[in-house]
Residue frames relative to the residue before (quaternion, step in Angstrom):
aa qw qx qy qz dx dy dz
X 1.0000 0.0000 0.0000 0.0000 0.00 0.00 0.00
X 0.3260 -0.7627 0.5231 0.1961 3.60 -0.83 0.96
X 0.7485 -0.4138 0.2690 0.4429 3.57 -1.34 0.11
X 0.6661 0.5206 -0.3109 0.4343 3.57 0.90 -0.92
X 0.6937 0.4873 -0.2921 0.4426 3.58 0.77 -1.02
X 0.6762 0.4824 -0.3023 0.4676 3.58 0.94 -0.85
X 0.6293 0.5195 -0.3388 0.4683 3.61 1.00 -0.73
X 0.6328 0.5298 -0.3332 0.4560 3.60 0.98 -0.78
X 0.6423 0.5216 -0.3296 0.4548 3.58 0.95 -0.83
X 0.6784 0.4936 -0.2981 0.4552 3.59 0.92 -0.88
X 0.6444 0.5306 -0.3266 0.4433 3.58 0.95 -0.85
X 0.6380 0.5737 -0.3274 0.3957 3.58 1.03 -0.77
X 0.6120 0.5063 -0.3632 0.4871 3.61 1.21 -0.25
X 0.3293 -0.7213 0.5725 0.2085 3.58 -0.84 0.98
X 0.0074 -0.8445 0.5333 -0.0487 3.55 0.07 1.31
X 0.3962 0.6748 -0.5151 0.3498 3.56 1.04 0.79
X 0.7447 0.2962 -0.1922 0.5663 3.59 1.30 -0.01
X 0.6881 -0.5262 0.3171 0.3859 3.55 -1.24 0.51
X 0.6535 0.5217 -0.3283 0.4393 3.60 0.91 -0.82
X 0.6617 0.4952 -0.3052 0.4730 3.58 0.96 -0.85
X 0.6319 0.5301 -0.3290 0.4598 3.58 1.05 -0.73
X 0.6507 0.5054 -0.3254 0.4640 3.58 0.97 -0.77
X 0.6618 0.4961 -0.3167 0.4643 3.60 0.92 -0.84
X 0.6447 0.5120 -0.3205 0.4685 3.59 1.01 -0.78
X 0.6485 0.5133 -0.3166 0.4645 3.59 0.99 -0.83
X 0.6215 0.5277 -0.3378 0.4704 3.60 1.05 -0.73
X 0.6457 0.5109 -0.3227 0.4668 3.58 0.97 -0.82
X 0.6715 0.4965 -0.3044 0.4581 3.59 0.85 -0.96
X 0.6525 0.5110 -0.3171 0.4611 3.59 0.93 -0.87
X 0.6656 0.4966 -0.2964 0.4717 3.57 0.98 -0.85
X 0.6315 0.5299 -0.3326 0.4580 3.58 1.02 -0.78
X 0.6549 0.5080 -0.3126 0.4641 3.58 0.92 -0.88
X 0.6866 0.4845 -0.2939 0.4555 3.57 0.81 -0.98
X 0.6563 0.5119 -0.3173 0.4545 3.61 1.00 -0.76
X 0.7047 0.3942 -0.2513 0.5337 3.56 1.27 -0.35
X 0.5541 -0.6671 0.3591 0.3449 3.55 1.22 0.67
X 0.5075 0.5778 -0.4576 0.4463 3.56 1.03 0.87
X 0.3603 -0.7569 0.5033 0.2096 3.56 -0.51 1.15
X 0.1110 -0.8031 0.5852 0.0175 3.55 -0.77 1.08
X 0.1589 -0.7590 0.6240 0.0967 3.54 -1.21 0.60
X 0.0720 -0.8038 0.5901 0.0237 3.57 -0.93 0.88
X 0.0122 -0.7691 0.6376 -0.0422 3.52 -0.84 1.12
X 0.3920 -0.6994 0.5334 0.2697 3.57 -1.28 -0.28
X 0.0683 -0.7396 0.6659 0.0701 3.51 -1.30 0.52
X 0.8228 -0.0606 -0.0360 0.5639 3.56 -0.58 1.22
X 0.7133 -0.4815 0.2485 0.4446 3.57 1.03 0.85
X 0.6509 0.4848 -0.3180 0.4902 3.59 1.27 0.12
X 0.5554 -0.6653 0.3845 0.3181 3.60 -0.97 0.81
X 0.1016 -0.7301 0.6731 0.0589 3.50 -1.28 0.73
X 0.1193 -0.8140 0.5681 0.0214 3.58 -0.65 1.14
X 0.0081 -0.7905 0.6124 -0.0078 3.57 -0.95 0.90
X 0.0268 0.7710 -0.6360 0.0179 3.54 -1.25 0.55
X 0.0929 -0.8012 0.5906 0.0258 3.58 -1.15 0.61
X 0.0194 -0.7566 0.6529 0.0310 3.54 -1.21 0.65
X 0.6716 0.4831 -0.3621 0.4294 3.56 -1.25 0.34
X 0.6475 -0.5794 0.3471 0.3528 3.55 -1.22 0.49
X 0.4919 -0.6205 0.5173 0.3245 3.56 -1.11 0.67
X 0.7605 0.3588 -0.2769 0.4649 3.55 -1.09 0.74
X 0.5666 0.5761 -0.3917 0.4401 3.60 1.27 -0.17
X 0.6634 -0.4417 0.3810 0.4687 3.62 -1.20 0.21
X 0.2213 -0.8321 0.5056 0.0550 3.58 -0.75 1.08
X 0.1057 -0.7706 0.6282 0.0181 3.52 -0.90 1.09
X 0.2074 -0.7719 0.5927 0.0994 3.56 -0.88 1.00
X 0.1361 -0.7264 0.6686 0.0822 3.54 -0.96 0.98
X 0.0363 -0.8410 0.5324 -0.0898 3.54 -0.67 1.12
X 0.1843 0.7929 -0.5680 0.1216 3.56 -1.02 0.74
X 0.3891 -0.7055 0.5430 0.2367 3.53 -1.35 -0.06
X 0.3874 -0.7314 0.5258 0.1962 3.52 -1.15 0.77
X 0.6174 0.5812 -0.3547 0.3940 3.60 1.12 -0.56
X 0.1474 -0.7651 0.6233 0.0662 3.54 -1.27 0.61
X 0.5582 -0.5524 0.4757 0.3962 3.56 -1.30 0.20
X 0.6330 -0.5564 0.3581 0.4019 3.63 -1.09 0.54
X 0.0099 0.7829 -0.6219 0.0142 3.53 -1.23 0.59
X 0.6245 -0.5278 0.4078 0.4064 3.56 -1.27 0.22
X 0.7081 -0.4939 0.2944 0.4099 3.58 -1.21 0.50
X 0.6821 0.5095 -0.3052 0.4267 3.59 0.89 -0.89
X 0.5689 0.5951 -0.3924 0.4102 3.61 1.18 -0.36
X 0.6865 0.4369 -0.2769 0.5110 3.58 1.25 -0.38
X 0.5720 0.4982 -0.3987 0.5154 3.54 1.25 0.55
X 0.2315 -0.8306 0.4844 0.1482 3.60 0.22 1.25
X 0.0384 -0.7881 0.6144 0.0048 3.53 -1.07 0.80
X 0.3725 -0.7212 0.5487 0.2000 3.53 -1.24 0.57
X 0.0054 -0.7694 0.6378 -0.0349 3.54 -0.93 1.00
X 0.7916 -0.1568 0.0643 0.5870 3.57 0.03 1.27
X 0.7962 -0.2071 0.1934 0.5345 3.56 -0.68 -1.13
X 0.6117 0.5785 -0.3429 0.4166 3.58 1.25 0.01
X 0.1908 -0.7119 0.6646 0.1227 3.52 -1.05 0.92
X 0.1443 -0.8312 0.5367 0.0165 3.54 -0.38 1.31
X 0.4459 0.6725 -0.5160 0.2874 3.57 -0.96 0.87
X 0.6242 -0.5411 0.4001 0.3969 3.54 -1.22 0.46
X 0.8160 0.2140 -0.1951 0.5003 3.54 -0.78 1.09
X 0.4046 0.7303 -0.4772 0.2743 3.61 1.22 -0.09
X 0.7589 0.3389 -0.1636 0.5314 3.56 0.96 -0.96
X 0.8024 0.2058 -0.0623 0.5566 3.57 1.06 -0.79
X 0.5526 -0.7073 -0.4400 -0.0283 1.65 0.46 2.42
X 0.1715 0.8348 -0.5057 0.1342 3.56 0.96 0.91
X 0.5633 0.5683 -0.3923 0.4536 3.59 1.16 -0.45
X 0.6687 0.4879 -0.2884 0.4813 3.57 0.93 -0.92
X 0.6482 0.5185 -0.3296 0.4499 3.60 0.95 -0.81
X 0.6146 0.5445 -0.3494 0.4513 3.58 0.99 -0.78
X 0.6698 0.4883 -0.2980 0.4735 3.57 0.94 -0.89
X 0.6454 0.5244 -0.3346 0.4433 3.61 0.91 -0.83
X 0.6209 0.5278 -0.3381 0.4707 3.57 1.03 -0.73
X 0.6863 0.4821 -0.2822 0.4659 3.57 0.93 -0.89
X 0.6041 0.5384 -0.3556 0.4676 3.59 1.09 -0.64
X 0.6265 0.5223 -0.3339 0.4725 3.58 0.99 -0.80
X 0.6480 0.5138 -0.3037 0.4731 3.58 1.02 -0.86
X 0.6892 0.5046 -0.2898 0.4318 3.58 0.82 -1.00
X 0.7895 0.3387 -0.1427 0.4915 3.57 1.00 -0.86
X 0.3378 0.7884 -0.4709 0.2063 3.58 1.22 0.27
X 0.7394 0.4187 -0.2359 0.4715 3.61 1.12 -0.53
X 0.4948 0.6505 -0.4528 0.3563 3.62 1.21 -0.03
X 0.3486 -0.7854 0.4942 0.1321 3.56 -1.13 0.71
X 0.5985 0.6220 -0.3373 0.3758 3.60 1.24 0.18
X 0.7931 0.2167 -0.0782 0.5638 3.60 1.13 -0.63
X 0.3172 -0.6745 0.6287 0.2216 3.53 -1.15 0.74
X 0.0934 -0.8174 0.5684 -0.0055 3.56 -0.49 1.23
X 0.0736 -0.8133 0.5770 -0.0106 3.54 -0.64 1.18
X 0.1175 -0.7704 0.6229 0.0684 3.57 -1.09 0.76
X 0.0051 -0.7939 0.6075 -0.0257 3.57 -0.83 1.04
X 0.0666 -0.8050 0.5894 -0.0130 3.58 -0.78 1.08
X 0.1185 -0.8023 0.5840 0.0353 3.58 -0.69 1.13
X 0.3915 -0.7500 0.5034 0.1756 3.56 -1.31 0.31
X 0.7324 0.4260 -0.2358 0.4759 3.62 1.17 0.19
X 0.2574 0.7865 -0.5304 0.1839 3.62 1.08 0.55
X 0.7043 0.4492 -0.2621 0.4831 3.59 1.07 -0.72
X 0.4586 0.7227 -0.4197 0.3021 3.59 1.31 -0.08
X 0.4031 -0.6914 0.5481 0.2430 3.54 -1.28 0.49
X 0.4683 0.6670 -0.4489 0.3665 3.60 1.26 0.18
X 0.3600 -0.7636 0.5045 0.1811 3.54 -0.92 0.93
X 0.7710 0.3318 -0.1653 0.5178 3.58 1.01 -0.79
X 0.8451 0.2183 -0.1554 0.4625 3.55 -1.35 0.42
X 0.2227 0.7906 -0.5351 0.1973 3.56 0.95 0.87
X 0.6516 -0.5718 0.3457 0.3592 3.53 -1.15 0.69
X 0.6778 0.4888 -0.3059 0.4561 3.59 0.90 -0.86
X 0.6165 0.5261 -0.3453 0.4732 3.58 1.08 -0.66
X 0.6555 0.5041 -0.3074 0.4709 3.58 1.00 -0.86
X 0.6110 0.5588 -0.3396 0.4462 3.57 1.06 -0.78
X 0.6900 0.4669 -0.2705 0.4824 3.56 0.88 -0.97
X 0.6472 0.5312 -0.3219 0.4420 3.58 0.96 -0.85
X 0.6494 0.5195 -0.3146 0.4576 3.60 1.15 -0.56
X 0.5939 -0.5846 0.3584 0.4208 3.58 1.29 -0.12
X 0.4682 0.6723 -0.4446 0.3622 3.56 1.27 0.19
X 0.3275 0.7309 -0.5093 0.3149 3.55 0.38 1.31
X 0.1116 -0.7901 0.5978 0.0774 3.56 -1.31 -0.04
X 0.7121 -0.4073 0.3312 0.4661 3.53 -1.25 -0.41
X 0.7870 0.0014 0.0498 0.6150 3.58 1.16 -0.64
X 0.1394 -0.7926 0.5895 0.0701 3.57 -1.14 0.65
X 0.1470 -0.7577 0.6316 0.0731 3.54 -1.14 0.78
X 0.1520 -0.7600 0.6285 0.0654 3.55 -0.80 1.09
X 0.3830 -0.7972 0.4296 0.1820 3.57 -0.62 1.13
X 0.2116 0.7929 -0.5411 0.1835 3.59 0.96 0.81
X 0.6514 -0.5485 0.3519 0.3885 3.62 -1.18 0.49
X 0.1327 0.7985 -0.5786 0.1005 3.59 -0.72 1.08
X 0.4026 -0.7253 0.4699 0.3017 3.62 1.26 0.01
X 0.6638 -0.5440 0.2677 0.4378 3.55 1.05 0.97
X 0.4918 0.5657 -0.4810 0.4548 3.58 1.18 0.53
X 0.4451 -0.6858 0.5084 0.2704 3.60 -1.26 0.27
X 0.2537 -0.8026 0.5276 0.1142 3.56 -0.47 1.22
X 0.0932 -0.8258 0.5560 0.0144 3.58 -0.38 1.26
X 0.7608 0.1863 -0.1584 0.6011 3.58 1.28 -0.13
X 0.0211 -0.7631 0.6454 0.0249 3.55 -1.19 0.64
X 0.5476 -0.6304 0.4394 0.3312 3.56 -1.04 0.74
X 0.4413 -0.6529 0.5436 0.2890 3.52 -1.27 0.48
X 0.3933 -0.7078 0.5414 0.2264 3.55 -1.32 0.28
X 0.0615 0.7247 -0.6858 0.0244 3.52 -1.09 0.87
X 0.0301 -0.7924 0.6084 -0.0309 3.55 -0.18 1.31
X 0.0955 -0.8243 0.5577 -0.0204 3.56 -0.73 1.11
X 0.1852 -0.7408 0.6346 0.1190 3.56 -0.96 0.91
X 0.0815 -0.8207 0.5650 -0.0235 3.56 -0.63 1.19
X 0.2229 -0.7346 0.6250 0.1416 3.53 -1.16 0.73
X 0.1401 -0.7916 0.5936 0.0369 3.55 -0.75 1.11
X 0.2640 -0.7960 0.5329 0.1125 3.57 -0.77 1.08
X 0.0330 -0.7715 0.6352 0.0160 3.54 -1.11 0.83
X 0.4303 -0.6596 0.5209 0.3294 3.58 -1.09 -0.71
X 0.4032 -0.7462 0.4792 0.2256 3.57 -0.75 1.04
X 0.0688 0.7504 -0.6560 0.0429 3.52 -1.35 0.47
X 0.6478 -0.4916 0.3913 0.4307 3.58 -1.30 0.11
X 0.5554 -0.6371 0.4260 0.3227 3.56 -1.03 0.81
X 0.6298 0.5406 -0.3390 0.4430 3.58 1.18 -0.45
X 0.7622 0.2350 -0.1479 0.5847 3.58 1.27 -0.35
X 0.0284 -0.8565 0.5150 0.0160 3.62 0.64 1.08
X 0.5875 0.5932 -0.3776 0.4005 3.61 1.12 -0.47
X 0.6258 0.5311 -0.3441 0.4561 3.59 1.24 -0.25
X 0.7042 0.4127 -0.2577 0.5170 3.57 1.29 -0.18
X 0.3472 -0.6789 0.5940 0.2563 3.52 -1.36 -0.24
X 0.2790 -0.8315 0.4608 0.1356 3.55 0.03 1.38
X 0.3435 -0.7802 0.4895 0.1836 3.58 -0.42 1.27
X 0.6092 0.5522 -0.3642 0.4374 3.60 1.09 -0.59
X 0.6519 0.4937 -0.3025 0.4896 3.56 0.96 -0.87
X 0.6532 0.5125 -0.3164 0.4589 3.58 0.97 -0.84
X 0.6189 0.5620 -0.3485 0.4238 3.59 1.05 -0.74
X 0.6300 0.5095 -0.3328 0.4825 3.57 1.04 -0.74
X 0.6429 0.5098 -0.3182 0.4749 3.58 1.05 -0.79
X 0.6090 0.5383 -0.3473 0.4677 3.59 1.08 -0.69
X 0.6472 0.5115 -0.3265 0.4614 3.58 0.94 -0.85
X 0.6440 0.5005 -0.3233 0.4799 3.58 0.97 -0.80
X 0.6197 0.5389 -0.3383 0.4594 3.56 1.11 -0.64
X 0.6206 0.5327 -0.3388 0.4652 3.58 1.04 -0.76
X 0.6508 0.5256 -0.3139 0.4492 3.57 0.98 -0.82
X 0.7165 0.4405 -0.2428 0.4834 3.59 1.21 -0.49
X 0.4581 0.6903 -0.4532 0.3291 3.60 1.25 -0.01
X 0.6797 -0.5224 0.3190 0.4041 3.62 -1.13 0.53
X 0.6464 0.5443 -0.3462 0.4075 3.62 0.91 -0.84
X 0.6314 0.5780 -0.3284 0.3992 3.58 1.12 -0.69
X 0.6857 0.4752 -0.2813 0.4741 3.61 1.22 -0.34
X 0.4613 0.6995 -0.4365 0.3277 3.58 1.29 0.06
X 0.0440 -0.7829 0.6202 0.0214 3.59 -1.14 0.67
X 0.1453 -0.7687 0.6154 0.0965 3.55 -1.32 0.26
X 0.7496 -0.4005 0.2659 0.4550 3.57 -1.28 0.00
X 0.7843 0.3251 -0.1697 0.5003 3.61 1.00 -0.76
X 0.7714 0.2965 -0.1632 0.5389 3.62 1.23 -0.23
X 0.4496 -0.6862 0.5083 0.2618 3.56 -1.02 0.85
X 0.7863 -0.1492 0.1753 0.5734 3.58 0.96 -0.88
X 0.5884 -0.5190 0.4503 0.4261 3.60 -1.25 0.10
X 0.3882 -0.6785 0.5640 0.2660 3.57 -1.31 0.28
X 0.0275 -0.7977 0.6021 -0.0195 3.59 -0.91 0.93
X 0.0362 0.8179 -0.5689 0.0778 3.57 -0.62 1.15
X 0.3207 -0.6985 0.6066 0.2031 3.56 -1.08 0.83
X 0.1575 -0.8578 0.4865 0.0522 3.56 -0.10 1.32
X 0.7998 0.0228 0.0070 0.5998 3.59 1.05 -0.72
X 0.0281 -0.7594 0.6486 0.0433 3.52 -1.28 0.50
X 0.0027 -0.8097 0.5813 -0.0800 3.56 -0.70 1.16
X 0.3391 0.7454 -0.5147 0.2538 3.57 -0.49 1.16
X 0.7291 0.4109 -0.3206 0.4437 3.52 -1.22 0.54
X 0.0796 -0.8106 0.5792 0.0338 3.57 -1.01 0.83
X 0.7772 0.1530 -0.1324 0.5958 3.59 1.26 0.13
X 0.5590 -0.6309 0.4259 0.3288 3.55 -1.03 0.82
X 0.7748 0.3672 -0.1809 0.4818 3.59 0.92 -0.90
X 0.6295 0.4986 -0.3403 0.4892 3.57 1.14 0.62
X 0.4248 -0.6617 0.5499 0.2817 3.56 -1.00 0.79
X 0.3937 -0.7452 0.4765 0.2505 3.64 -0.58 1.07
X 0.2646 -0.7872 0.5404 0.1348 3.55 -0.92 0.94
X 0.7637 0.2194 -0.1495 0.5884 3.59 1.29 -0.12
X 0.0262 0.7743 -0.6321 0.0170 3.53 -1.09 0.74
X 0.1754 -0.7692 0.6078 0.0903 3.56 -1.04 0.83
X 0.0409 -0.7968 0.6028 0.0026 3.56 -0.89 0.95
X 0.2516 -0.7291 0.6163 0.1589 3.54 -1.22 0.64
X 0.0821 -0.8062 0.5859 -0.0124 3.54 -0.62 1.20
X 0.2222 -0.7773 0.5829 0.0811 3.55 -0.79 1.13
X 0.0377 -0.8014 0.5960 -0.0343 3.58 -0.43 1.28
X 0.1042 -0.7634 0.6353 0.0521 3.59 -0.81 1.03
X 0.1326 -0.8401 0.5252 0.0271 3.55 -0.23 1.31
X 0.5691 -0.6160 0.4340 0.3291 3.55 -1.22 0.53
X 0.6626 -0.5532 0.3236 0.3874 3.61 -1.10 0.61
X 0.7308 0.4078 -0.2561 0.4838 3.62 1.06 -0.58
X 0.5517 0.5868 -0.4120 0.4262 3.61 1.20 0.35
X 0.3943 -0.7047 0.5482 0.2177 3.55 -1.25 0.63
X 0.3810 -0.7534 0.4791 0.2402 3.64 -0.47 1.11
X 0.6087 0.5455 -0.3647 0.4460 3.61 1.09 -0.56
X 0.6341 0.5139 -0.3271 0.4763 3.57 1.05 -0.72
X 0.6296 0.5221 -0.3263 0.4739 3.57 1.02 -0.80
X 0.6610 0.5048 -0.3068 0.4628 3.57 0.90 -0.92
X 0.6242 0.5384 -0.3384 0.4539 3.58 1.05 -0.69
X 0.6448 0.5079 -0.3228 0.4712 3.58 1.00 -0.78
X 0.6626 0.4990 -0.3078 0.4661 3.59 0.96 -0.88
X 0.6621 0.5253 -0.3095 0.4357 3.59 0.95 -0.88
X 0.6401 0.5544 -0.3212 0.4240 3.59 1.18 -0.47
X 0.4921 0.6512 -0.4474 0.3655 3.61 1.21 -0.07
X 0.5284 -0.6717 0.4138 0.3138 3.63 -0.92 0.85
X 0.8515 0.1531 -0.1376 0.4822 3.54 -1.26 0.67
X 0.5927 0.5600 -0.3461 0.4640 3.57 1.17 0.60
X 0.0581 -0.7977 0.6002 0.0002 3.55 -0.95 0.94
X 0.3812 -0.7139 0.5405 0.2301 3.59 -0.94 0.92
X 0.2174 -0.7969 0.5543 0.1018 3.57 -0.70 1.11
X 0.7961 -0.1107 0.1221 0.5823 3.58 0.94 -0.85
X 0.1393 -0.7733 0.6109 0.0969 3.54 -1.27 0.42
X 0.1410 -0.7367 0.6526 0.1073 3.53 -1.34 0.40
X 0.0585 -0.8312 0.5528 -0.0100 3.58 -0.76 1.00
X 0.0267 0.7233 -0.6894 -0.0295 3.48 -1.34 0.57
X 0.4489 -0.7137 0.4594 0.2794 3.60 -0.78 0.93
X 0.5582 -0.5780 0.4583 0.3797 3.59 -1.20 0.33
X 0.3758 -0.6977 0.5594 0.2432 3.56 -1.28 0.36
X 0.0615 0.7835 -0.6140 0.0736 3.55 -0.93 0.96
X 0.0818 0.7573 -0.6456 0.0537 3.58 -0.91 0.95
X 0.5679 -0.6324 0.4045 0.3375 3.58 -1.01 0.79
X 0.4245 -0.7309 0.4693 0.2555 3.63 -0.70 1.00
X 0.6799 0.4666 -0.3071 0.4751 3.62 1.17 -0.38
X 0.3213 0.7367 -0.5180 0.2929 3.60 1.23 0.35
X 0.5520 -0.6131 0.4368 0.3586 3.63 -0.97 0.72
X 0.6283 0.5365 -0.3397 0.4495 3.58 1.06 -0.69
X 0.6615 0.5017 -0.3073 0.4651 3.57 0.92 -0.91
X 0.6667 0.4937 -0.3003 0.4706 3.55 0.90 -0.92
X 0.6609 0.5141 -0.3060 0.4531 3.57 0.99 -0.81
X 0.6526 0.5019 -0.3180 0.4702 3.58 1.03 -0.76
X 0.6139 0.5338 -0.3435 0.4692 3.59 1.05 -0.73
X 0.6703 0.4941 -0.2971 0.4672 3.58 0.95 -0.87
X 0.6630 0.5074 -0.3110 0.4541 3.59 0.98 -0.79
X 0.7057 0.4621 -0.2642 0.4675 3.59 1.08 -0.71
X 0.5605 0.6690 -0.3800 0.3065 3.60 1.06 -0.70
X 0.6656 0.4998 -0.3434 0.4350 3.68 0.85 -0.71
X 0.7252 0.4258 -0.2270 0.4911 3.59 1.22 -0.42
X 0.6635 0.4570 -0.2897 0.5167 3.57 1.29 0.29
X 0.4890 -0.6909 0.4376 0.3035 3.62 -0.86 0.84
X 0.7455 0.2938 -0.1868 0.5683 3.58 1.24 -0.39
X 0.6589 -0.4928 0.3737 0.4282 3.55 -1.27 0.14
X 0.3431 -0.7267 0.5603 0.2007 3.55 -0.86 0.98
X 0.0639 0.8114 -0.5725 0.0985 3.56 -0.79 1.03
X 0.6345 -0.5139 0.4148 0.4017 3.54 -1.36 0.06
X 0.0173 -0.8029 0.5950 -0.0329 3.57 -0.89 0.97
X 0.4062 -0.6595 0.5652 0.2840 3.53 -1.39 0.15
X 0.2437 -0.7726 0.5722 0.1278 3.58 -1.11 0.73
X 0.4847 -0.6870 0.4668 0.2741 3.54 -0.96 0.92
X 0.6734 0.5005 -0.3013 0.4531 3.58 1.04 -0.70
X 0.5486 -0.5861 0.4763 0.3589 3.54 -1.26 0.41
X 0.2517 -0.7944 0.5439 0.0982 3.56 -1.21 0.43
X 0.4008 -0.6885 0.5514 0.2476 3.55 -1.05 0.81
X 0.4032 0.6929 -0.4841 0.3506 3.58 1.27 0.10
X 0.5561 0.6242 -0.3960 0.3798 3.61 1.15 -0.48
X 0.5658 0.5928 -0.3941 0.4162 3.61 1.14 -0.50
X 0.6857 0.4519 -0.2734 0.5008 3.58 1.04 -0.78
X 0.6380 0.5383 -0.3258 0.4440 3.57 0.97 -0.84
X 0.6228 0.5746 -0.3376 0.4100 3.58 1.05 -0.76
X 0.7503 0.3330 -0.2106 0.5308 3.61 1.14 -0.50
X 0.6682 -0.5677 0.2817 0.3898 3.55 1.20 0.54
X 0.5260 0.6012 -0.4299 0.4208 3.60 1.23 0.29
X 0.3676 -0.7220 0.5274 0.2557 3.64 -0.56 1.03
X 0.0277 0.8097 -0.5802 0.0835 3.56 -0.87 0.98
X 0.0962 -0.7839 0.6126 0.0302 3.55 -1.11 0.80
X 0.4013 -0.6375 0.5832 0.3042 3.50 -1.40 0.07
X 0.1136 0.7776 -0.6060 0.1234 3.54 -0.95 0.92
X 0.1787 0.8004 -0.5469 0.1686 3.56 -0.53 1.19
X 0.6769 -0.5261 0.3433 0.3836 3.58 -1.29 0.21
X 0.6467 -0.5194 0.4070 0.3826 3.55 -1.39 0.02
X 0.3031 0.7376 -0.5677 0.2044 3.58 -1.03 0.78
X 0.1851 -0.7669 0.5990 0.1372 3.55 -1.26 -0.40
X 0.7652 0.4528 -0.2700 0.3695 3.51 -1.41 0.06
X 0.3108 0.7649 -0.5268 0.2021 3.63 1.12 0.32
X 0.7997 0.1797 -0.2474 0.5167 3.51 -1.07 1.05
X 0.6326 0.5242 -0.3345 0.4616 3.62 1.24 0.12
X 0.7052 -0.5058 0.3080 0.3899 3.59 -1.31 0.15
X 0.7822 0.2768 -0.1442 0.5392 3.61 1.15 -0.45
X 0.0901 0.8288 -0.5431 0.1000 3.56 0.91 0.92
X 0.0710 0.8096 -0.5784 0.0706 3.58 -0.94 0.85
X 0.1789 -0.7324 0.6430 0.1347 3.50 -1.35 0.41
X 0.5007 -0.6500 0.4851 0.3025 3.55 -1.08 0.77
X 0.4386 -0.7123 0.4874 0.2505 3.56 -0.73 1.10
X 0.6723 0.4906 -0.3072 0.4614 3.59 0.92 -0.87
X 0.6479 0.5229 -0.3349 0.4412 3.61 1.06 -0.64
X 0.5439 0.5926 -0.4159 0.4244 3.61 1.17 -0.35
X 0.6491 0.4866 -0.3154 0.4923 3.59 1.01 -0.77
X 0.6371 0.5225 -0.3250 0.4643 3.60 0.99 -0.81
X 0.6384 0.5318 -0.3101 0.4620 3.55 1.02 -0.86
X 0.6396 0.5241 -0.3121 0.4679 3.57 0.98 -0.86
X 0.6775 0.4892 -0.2906 0.4661 3.58 0.89 -0.94
X 0.6438 0.5252 -0.3247 0.4519 3.59 1.02 -0.80
X 0.6693 0.4939 -0.3060 0.4630 3.59 0.89 -0.90
X 0.6800 0.4814 -0.3034 0.4625 3.58 0.89 -0.88
X 0.6271 0.5189 -0.3343 0.4750 3.59 1.06 -0.66
X 0.6318 0.5329 -0.3245 0.4599 3.57 1.06 -0.77
X 0.6419 0.5323 -0.3258 0.4455 3.59 0.95 -0.87
X 0.6492 0.5467 -0.3234 0.4183 3.59 0.96 -0.83
X 0.7493 0.3529 -0.2090 0.5199 3.60 1.08 -0.65
X 0.4120 0.7706 -0.4212 0.2428 3.57 1.33 -0.08
X 0.6294 0.5455 -0.3792 0.4032 3.66 0.83 -0.73
X 0.6445 0.5257 -0.3283 0.4476 3.59 1.00 -0.72
X 0.6448 0.5056 -0.3203 0.4754 3.58 1.05 -0.76
X 0.6409 0.5241 -0.3300 0.4536 3.58 0.96 -0.82
X 0.6366 0.5197 -0.3231 0.4693 3.57 1.06 -0.75
X 0.6505 0.5190 -0.3115 0.4588 3.56 1.02 -0.81
């Protein structure tokens, strides 16, 4: 099975829910076993975690890592279609195209004797849960190596930094009144939008660094009002803040907490990812990818959060590296079909030179 066909099979599973994730994990486990690759499947928070390994024990170890879950989408988004060089579908870019290639790399290199190659697939990267995440459980079980690659979207560049996450649930207070006389009340829903605009104007929001122009701030949910003919006196909003690696999330939270008539109800955090760009592994991956990219492959920063932090937390250098595409989490998500082959060649070329990097 080639990269396109396997990616299409993975996209067709609606992995925005637990049942779809289980069916997809069964398919992946069966595919590995049918290709003489021993697979192991466990669970974390009731969701499947799939692992597989090839190559000799005790050899330099490279971890390929990714997630099967996707954000929700309409039914037709799980019906992959081809538009020129684009494979369109939910998860094509984030990150089932990359997972398809990683599976094939494991297949292609199952008989080599120089590198221990590990593949770990989790089901909760898109989750809003802070504790007991699949990637943390994977690492805690000893599923580590000398270096790890997470197949998040990078357009064949090497992501050495990723923003951290500070998701904040805020309660905004207003004053109720009859809907026929709204001027007698203080509409909490309207105030909540003003609070969000205030967050966008706080000092932390203007910070920049060498790899990032600014933090990312998104109003993800807004919940307020209990009757059409009543001015809402309470509104709850969920704000997704992606902060830069050199920013302090506690300082950011302090700035947000200082907004008037606003109370912090809950937070969710994930640390930023940072790995040294002059690492032999990073340099080696850039060199392995460069022949398959029209431009120079270099170290970049990614706006999205990264499960690479699970590996970084235990001292394993880890980067994000994935194929070319666009539109992840959007209605027309796509991955470049030709870049899937380039991605496969880059990973396999990297594995061939990996023992030297591990020695360095």
